[in-house]
N, C-alpha and C positions, 0 to 999 in steps of 0.2 A: 678157361683156356683162352688165352689170348695168342693167335697163330698171324704171323705178317711175312709176306714175301719182301725180298733183298729187290729193291728198285733204285739202287745206284746206280747212276747213267743211265736211266730208263729217259731222264725231261732232260735231255740234250738234244737240239735241235739238228737232224743229219742234213737239213737244207737250209745252208748260211746264208743263202742271195735269193731268196725265191722269187719268183717272177709275180710281178704283178698284174691281177685280170681285172676285168671288170662284169659285171654280174648285168644279168637280164634287165634289171634296173637301173642299172651305169655306175653302181657302187663299187669301189675298188675293193678287193678280196685277195687273199694270198695264202698258201700252204703253209701248215707248220707241222713238221715231219719228226716227232720224237721219236728217239731210242727205242721205244718199249719193246721189253722181251729180250734186249741185248744184255746178257747178263756174264758172261765170260769172264772169271778171275774175281766176281764177287764172294765174299766168305763173312760167316758169321761167327760168333764166339759168344761164350756165358762169361758175365761179368757180375760181381756181388761186393759189395761197398757199404758198410753197414748195413742197415735194414733194407736198403735195396736191391735188388738181386732182377735177373733180366738177362735180355739177349742184344747185343750190339752188331750192326750190317755195317759192311765196310765193302768196297769195290778195290778193284786191280789199280787206282792209281795210287792209293796208300801205300802200294808196295814199290812204286816206283819215284819215292822221294823229289814228287813235285807237287803244287800245290793246286787245289782241285780248280779245275774248270766246270762250266756250267753241268750241273745235274749229279755233279760228282759233290762226294761228302759221306754223312752217314747216317744212318736211321738205328731207332732203339726202341726195344720195348722192357717195358719196366714194372713191378710190382714191389710191393713190401713184402716183407718173411718173418712175420710174428714167430714167437718160438713153439706157439701149439699148434702150428701149419706143416703139412708136407709140400715140401716144393719140388717141381719138376722141369725139365726143360728139353728143349731138342734143338739142333743146330743146322740140322742140315736136311731137311723133310723135305720134300718134290710136289712144291705147288702145280706144276704142270700134270700131277698124276690124278689119282681119284683117291687122297688123300687119306689111305688107310695106313700107312707110316704115321701119322697121328692119331687116327680115330679107333683104330683097335684098340688099343690100349687104352685110352682115356674114357671110350666108351663102355668097357668092362670093370677097371679100375680106378677111372678118375686120375691116371697116372701119364707118365710120358716115359719115354726109354733111356732118359738123362745122355743122350747124343751130343757128344761135346766136341765133336768132330770139326776142324777150323779148316775146313776141306774147300780150296776154291772151285766155283763152279765151272765144267768144260765147255770146250765151244756146244754150244746149242743146247746146253741144260739151264735150267735157273732153279734157284733156291731161297729156301725159307727160313724162319725161327720160330720157336714155338715156347710159351711158357703157361705153366698150369699150379693152381694150389688148390690143395685139399684140406677140408676142415670137418670136425664134426659139429653137427647142431643140434642141441637140445631140445625137446618140444617146445614151441612156441618161440625159439631164440631167433634174431636175424642177426646178419653180419654183413659189412659193405668191405667190399674187395677194390681196393684201387688199381686200376690197371692204367697206365700211359704209354702212348705213343708221341715220339717225337722223332724229328729230322733236322740235318743240320746240312744245307745245301747251300752254301753260304754266294754264289756267284750267277748273278742274270745275267746272259748276255742276250745283246739285242744283233743288230748286223754282227759279222765275224768280226772279232776282235775287241767289238765295244761291249766294256762291259761294266757292272756295277759291284759292289757288294750289297747285304741286304742290311736294311736296319736294324737287325737283332745281334748282326755280328757286331756291333758295337759295346754288347753286354756280354757275348759269349765268345769273340774271336772270330777270325776269320780262316782257320786252318782246316776247316771241314770235320774235325774230328770229335765236336761237344756234343752229338745228339745224346750220349749218356749223361754228361752236366745238365743237359735242358730236359730230359727226362726226370732226373732228381728233383730239380728244381719243381718241377711240376708235382711229386709225389709230396715234398716237402711242403707247398704252400697252396694245394688244390682246394682245400677247406677254407682258405681266408679268401680266396678269389670267388668261390660258390657265395660266401656272407658278401663279399663286395658287389655281386653280381644280385643279390637280393636285396639288398639295402638301396641300389640303385633303382631296380625294378619296382620296390614294392611301393612308394609313394603313387606311381602311376595307377598300378594294379588294387590301390585302395580307393581310388577316385569311382565313387558311385554315381557321377554324373558324365562318366565316360562308358559307355557302351562296350561289353568285352570283345566284339570282334575289332572296335578301335584299337582297343590295348594290344589285342593278340595281332595285329597288322603293322604298328607301329615297332613293336620288337623283332617282327619277323620281316620287316622290310630291310633291316640293316644287314641281310644275310650279303648283299649284293657289294658291300665293302670288304669281304674276305672270300667272295668267291667270283667275285667280276671280274678277275684280272688285274689283282690291285698290284700296284708298284710301290714299294717304300724302300728308299736308298740308305744306304750309312750316312750318320751326317758328317759335313763338311764346316770349316767356317764360315764361308756363305750358308749354308743351309744347316742351323743347331741342330732341326730336328730331322734332317734328311728331307728328301726331295719325295714327294706322293702323288701318286695319281691312280683312277680309275677306267677303265675301258669305258664310253659309252654302251657298248655290250660286246657278246661275244662273237656278233655276227659282224660288227663294226668296230672293228679292232683297233680304236687310237683311242690316246687316253685324255679323259676330262674336257669333252666337247663344251665351249664357254656357255653355248646357247643354251645346252640342256642341266648344265651344270646351276646355271640361273636358279630352277627350280630345285633340282637333285642336290645344289649343296647345301641345303639346309641341314641335313643331318651332321655334316662336320662341323656346319657353323655352330651348330647349338652344342654338339657332345666333345667334339675334338678341334677347339678354335683355331691352334697353332697349325695340325695338319690344312685346316680350310687357308690361312693365311700363307702357307706354304705354296698352295696351288696359287693362288692369285699372284706373289709373287714370281712365281715362274713365267704366270702370263706377262708380267708388268716386263721382264727381261726380253722376250718374244718379241714385242711390240716396234722396239726399232730394229731389229735385224730383219733383213732380206735375203731372199732365194729365187733368182728370175729364171731358173731352169723350167722350161714350158714343159706342160702336159696338158693331155686330153681331158675334157670336161664330160661327165658320164652322161650327166642330164643332156645334152646335144646328142648322145650318140644314142638314145630313148625315142628322139624325136627326129632321127632320120639324118641327124648333122654331125658326121662322124669325125670331121678333122678341126672340130673347135679345140683351141689350146688357149692356154693361159698362165702366164707364169704363178709359180708355186705361191710366193709370198713376198707382198710388197712394202718396202719400208713404210711403216707407220700403220698398216692395218694390223687390227688386233686379229691374230690367230683364230683358227676353228676350236683347234687342239692343241696338244702337247705332243703329238706326234706319236708313232707307233712299234708295236714292238720288236720289229723284223728291221729297223733303221737306228735312230739315237733320239730317243724322247728327250724332251726338253732344251734338245739343241735345233733339230731337224722337225718342226713342227708345220703346221696343215697337211696332215696326212691325206683326209679324205679331197677325193676330187669329183666329186658326185657335182657339187655347183663350184664355179669360181667364187670361194668364199671372200677374195679380195674386196668382192662386190656387197658383200653382205652389209645391209642397213642397222642391223641388230648387234653384232660382236661387239663394236666399239662403247656400244652403250651399256651393253651387258658387263662389260668387263668395267668402267666407270661405277656403275650401279654395285657391283661386288666388291669392290675396292672401300667404300665407305660403307655398305652394310657389314663387312668383315671387322670393319672398326665400330660401327654404333652399336652392333649389337655383341659386342665380345668385351664391354664393358668401358670403351672409350678412354682408353688410357695408353694405348700404343701407337703416340705419333709417328713413331718412328718408322712405322708399316706405312703409314700413310707419307712420309717424305719418301720413301725407298720407291713407291709406286706412281708418286705426283708426275715425273716426267714421260711417263709412258701416258699416264691420263690425258695431258696435254696434247701430245704426240696424235693420238687416236683420236680425239675430239676434232683436231684440225683436219685430219686425213677423212672424216665423215663428212665433216662439212663440205668438202670437196663435191658431195653427192647433192647439195643444195643449189640445183639448177637455175630455179627462178628467182633466186633470191628471198624466199619468203621465211626464213629462218629454218627450217626443218627439210631435210636431205629426202628427196625421192628416191621410191623403189623404183627398180628400173624394168620390168616385166617380167624377166627370166625370175623364178623364184629365187629370193636373194633373200632369204632368211628364216630361221630354224624349221617355217613348214615349207621344206624347200623341193614340196611338189605343189606348191600354191603360188600362182602369179598374183603377185600386188603390182599394182600401178601409179606413178605418182604419191603424194602425200600418204600415207597408211595409217590408220589410227592405231596398231599393232607397236609398228614401229617410230611413228610420230611419239607416243608416248613416252617409248623408252629413250627417246632421246632429250625429250625435256626432263624426264628421271635422272637421265645422265647429265644434265647442265646443273642439275640442284645438289646432285651429289657431288659435282666439281666444286660449285661454290663453297656448299657445306667445308669439303678439303681445304680449300684454301683459305677458308676462314679460320679454321683449326691450325693451319700452319703459321700462320699470320700471329695467332695469339699466343704462341707456344716460341715464336722467333727463331721459325726453320723452314718461311718461308723464301724461297727463290727471288731475287730482283724482280724479275719481270711479272711476280704473281698478281701486283693491284692493276696492272692491264690487263691480264688475261682475267681477274675478275670482273673487272667492267665488260669486256667482251662478253662473258660468260652469262652475265646479267640482261645484256642488250638482245643477246641471242635466244634467252629465253622468255622475255619479253615479247618480243618478235613471235616467236613461235606458238605463244599461248594464244596473242591476236588473232592467229590464222587457224589455229588447229581447230577450234571449234567451231570457227564459222565456216570453215570448206567442208567439215564433216560430220555435224551433229545435223540429223532430219527430225527430231524433236522426241524422238524415243529412244535412240541408240545414235552411238557413231557408226556411218558407213565407213565400209571396209577401206577403201580408197579413193582418191579423186579421180583416177583414170581409165577403171573399168565399168564402171556403172554398174556394178553389183547390189540388191538388195541384201546381202547375205547376213545374217547375225554372227559376227565372229565371237567365238566365248572366251579368247582370251585378248579383247581388242583393249582394255583398260589394265592392262600388266603394270604399265610403268605407274600407273595412279596407285597400283597395289604396292609397288615396290617404294613410293614415296613415304605414304602415310606406315609403312611398317617401319621405315628408318626416320619417323616425326619430322618430316618436309613437309613443307606446303603443299596443300592439294593441287592437282594442276587443271582440276575442273572442279564446277560445284557440287558440292555433295548431293543436290539435286539429282542432278544429270547422272551421278554414280549408280545411285539407288535406282533409278529409270532403266538405264542398262543391266543392270542386274538382275531388276524384273523381267526385263524381256529376256537376257540369255537364258534366265530358268526356264520362262514358258517355252521357248523356240527351241533350245539346244538341248535340254532334258526332256522336261515333260510332252512336249509337243513332236520331239526326235522321236523319243521312246515310243509313244501309240503309235508314230506313222512307221516305225520299225515291226512292230508288232503285229499291222498290219499285214505285213510283208509287200507295202507300197514301192519299197526301193528294188529296182530293177533286180533279178540276179544275175545280170550282166556285168555287173559292177566290176571294176578292175581292181587289184589288190597288187600294189607294187610293193617290196620288199625283201630284204633278203630272211631266208629260211621261215618263209609264211606258210601257216598250217592252220589245222580246223581241229578245236578242240571240244567243239559240241555242236548242237545245232540250235539253230534261233529259239527261245521259248517265250511263247506269246505272254505277255505281261510283264516280263523280266525285264527291269530299266537294267541296262548296261551301263550307262554314265552319259555324259554329255558330249554331241559331237561336236568336232572343231571349229564347223561353219556351216548353217543351213539357213535356209529362209524364214520367215516368221512363225511359219504356220507349218514351221518343222520338216518341210520337204526339201529334197536337194534342190539345189541350183542347175548341179550337173549329175546327174544319177550316173555319171561313169567317172566322177571324181574320185581322187584317192584322200587326199590328208583332210580334206573339208568334212566327208562322212565316218574318220576314224576315230573313236574312243581312243584318245592319248591318256593312259594313267595316271603318268605324272603331271598333266596339263591340266587334270581332274582334280588332283589334290592339291594344285596349285590354287584353281579356281574357288574350291571348297575352302581354302585359306582367305581368299577374298571376300566370299561371303562370311567367313566367321569374325572376319576383321571388319564389317560393316554389322555385325551385331546379330547374323542372319545363320544362327547356329544350326537350326533345323532342317536349313535347305544345306548348310554345308556338310552335316552328316549324311544326309539323303542322299547328294550324288557321290559321298564318299565310300558310304555302304555299297551302293549300287557296283562299283568299281571292286570293292574287295572283295564282294559274293562272287565276281567274275572271276576271280583271279582264285580264289580258294574254294569256290563249289567245282569249279571243271579243269582242277588239276594242274593250274600254271603256277602253284606257289612254289615259291624258292626259285623260278624262272621267269619272274613275271614280265610279261612284253611290253614294248612301247605301244602299242595300239592293238586293240581289238576292235571287231566290228557287228554289227546286227545280224552277220551270218555266221557266228560263230569263228570266224579266223582270225589268226595274230601273225603277227613279225615281231623280230628284233627282243627276245629273251633275256634275260639277265639283265634289263635297260636300268641307266642310271638315274632317271628323270624321276621314276616313282617315290625315290628317297624324300621327293616335296612333302610328304604325309607328315615329316618333322616338322615343316613349315603349320601346319595345322596344330598340331600341339605347340608351337610356340606361341602362336598368338592367343590359343586358347587358356594358356598359362599367363598370358597376358605380360611378353614383352616389355621392359622397361619403356620403352618409347612409344608404346600404344598408347592411343587417346580413350 
């Protein structure tokens, strides 16, 4: 038996213009109030066409002669009905009751009452339907019975009156009455779909050199692409595969945070490259736009400066995100207001890197994609260069957290943002070269190419001299910190991945990785196991929780930044002492890139075991700590585990 409640109309937002508030940590949030339980007028009926039989669930909207709105449409449950089976159905059982209207007959005879009344639910009433199949098995005989659930809710609404059609409507129509057609399609093709999944997964599952836990996590972490608030709109002439976006997480409800997807974008890059490029094109269109409306910046709210305002989006600045579900995604960008993202020193570099990465690692044949993004590349590099206040070629961090570690102050030239800047310049030079060779470069490209080469040479001359301390690159030039930052050479990792020239000498890279592994992983985990980190540690973030007690001796992963002996520079620090799952997967990919496979797997396994041993599977958080706390579940960045797979499989550009 398969039973289902009629949910038509439930997923309509009843609070069309929610007030945007701030959490204690300064991050914005808003309430989504769906119409769950409002079933008046919902009705169900039995359907049989060919071998398919089942029930279709509709709503009051279908009787009013109008097009469906958000949450409106149809649902269906269906099965095949071979001649040697008995088929039963019920179209109006009471899901808010005790279930006896289904269970009494099914439990005694494996049947239902064949109730076929297409009676709409009254005020305050709810309704459901069910199908059942009865057959006889001989001793030792087995049989599979396909049961399918489908829904057709064609409209998604953002702010009131701002709507899009979902991508599947390009194939089934926009009328909202096609749940039955979708259910029949599933019954007809599910065996083919199963085989395609097997054919896709089997080469990975058959790899004897991949640990089972890695194979498991590799596939399971893809959950976020379907349960992470995914938006995929219908196709247009401008967007032939539609527009695609995934929320940063369910707590931070805005789409495709660019700094996060520098890591989390590896899944779409490797598996669905056209979706990857669709996201990057959306950022390219957003960069030239401006939104001068002032808004309060949450970070200053947390430090007692409650009236610090900044414009939402400056022209030329790369936005942090593509907007939120309660406004107008892809058009109104830069939703988050925890920091002034116009000041961030990694976002423009992240964008340029991801443009060339999407070209380089998907076949190097979509020059049109590079041409479409090139104007935004040049504009945002020009914007970022404005922050090079001392003329050394490298933009400076401003003191307030102005990069993806947005609770961690960097001052002056930083290893993290400086390296990304140089990686972006190398990417831009490569893009300009491809466009020139293809005869698609704008007339000013030679001038820009010369300029980027000059900036790159100047940056290289200063980066190593100002930051190298003999073993690793210092956090920055302005704070005097001795912290070992785990992600200090992210830019170097990116350029080698794309087959571009190294930013620093390979001997320095290997020295840095040795120090990171020892300090941020080995020593940090030893230090944490000895309970040396004070229990007064602050834990900022949305929806923080506890999932276990600290387990002595069990590594949790690499901390973002600690002193060389693994101890905290600031015992009350937040981001420095967190283990970011996606950053760890990215760091592991870096180790694998440099031939250090054992270390790559050691870091990855530590994080995977934390997720899957302590109940966080299919809700992977952004951050975990030595005290068993976590925050920001359903996070986008952990999809970086597919970057590790790509490097282990030796992407064509790998050396």
